[in-house]
C-alpha positions, 0 to 999 in steps of 0.5 A: 581172872577176867581176862584170856591171855594173848599169845604171842602174836596173836589176837586177845579173846574177850570173854562176857565177865569183861563186860560184866566187870565194865558195867558193873563199874560203870553203875556202881563205882565212879572211877575203876582201876585197871590195866586194860585201859584200851578196852575199858575205854573204848566200850565204857565212854562214860567211865572214868579210868585210873590206870597205873 
C-alpha cells in the first residue's frame, strides 16, 4: 500500500508512493478518487479530486 498508517495521536508520514500516485493521476487521468482529499489537494491543486 502507498499509505503509511497513522499511530494514535501521531503524525502521518508521507512516503514516495503518495507523490508518485498523485503525479501519475495528474498526468494520465481526468479525475482521481481518494479518501485523502486534503493531502492530494494541497500538493496537486490542478488535480480534479472525487471523494466518497
